[in-house]
C-alpha positions as CSV (number, residue, x, y, z in Angstrom):
1,M,38.1,53.6,-11.5
2,A,35.4,51.1,-10.9
3,Q,34.1,52.7,-7.7
4,W,34.0,56.2,-9.3
5,Q,32.1,54.8,-12.3
6,E,29.6,53.2,-9.9
7,V,29.1,56.5,-8.2
8,Q,28.5,58.2,-11.5
9,Q,25.7,55.7,-12.2
10,L,23.7,56.4,-9.0
11,P,20.1,57.6,-9.3
12,P,19.9,61.4,-9.7
13,T,18.8,62.0,-6.1
14,Y,22.0,60.3,-4.8
15,L,24.2,61.7,-7.4
16,E,23.1,65.2,-6.5
17,R,24.1,64.5,-2.9
18,V,27.6,63.5,-4.1
19,H,27.8,66.8,-6.0
20,Q,26.9,68.6,-2.8
21,L,29.6,66.8,-0.9
22,Y,32.2,67.9,-3.4
23,T,31.1,71.5,-3.5
24,N,33.6,73.9,-1.9
25,T,36.0,71.1,-0.9
26,A,39.8,70.9,-1.2
27,L,39.3,68.1,-3.7
28,P,36.9,69.2,-6.5
29,M,34.9,66.5,-8.3
30,T,36.8,67.1,-11.5
31,V,40.1,66.4,-9.8
32,R,38.6,63.3,-8.0
33,Q,37.4,62.1,-11.4
34,S,40.8,62.7,-13.0
35,L,42.6,60.9,-10.2
36,A,40.1,58.1,-9.8
37,D,42.4,55.3,-10.9
38,W,45.3,56.4,-8.7
39,I,43.1,57.0,-5.7
40,E,41.4,53.6,-5.9
41,D,44.8,51.8,-6.4
42,Q,46.3,53.2,-3.2
43,D,46.7,51.0,0.0
44,W,44.9,53.4,2.3
45,Y,44.8,50.9,5.1
46,G,48.3,49.7,5.0
47,G,49.9,53.0,4.0
48,H,50.3,54.1,7.6
49,R,52.5,51.1,8.7
50,G,55.8,52.2,10.1
51,M,54.9,55.9,10.2
52,G,55.6,56.2,14.0
53,R,59.3,55.2,13.7
54,I,62.1,57.6,13.0
55,P,65.0,55.8,11.1
56,C,68.4,56.1,12.9
């Protein structure tokens, strides 16, 4: 959750922009906050490896 905690400590001007980005989205800010640890622990770059192959 380190990244999300850093976001929450941004100056008010930037934090307001973050709130605007999460308004009317499929992932509300409260959900993002609740899942912060899980989201930040995922291997988002390596998770796609092997996705193009169909097992026989």
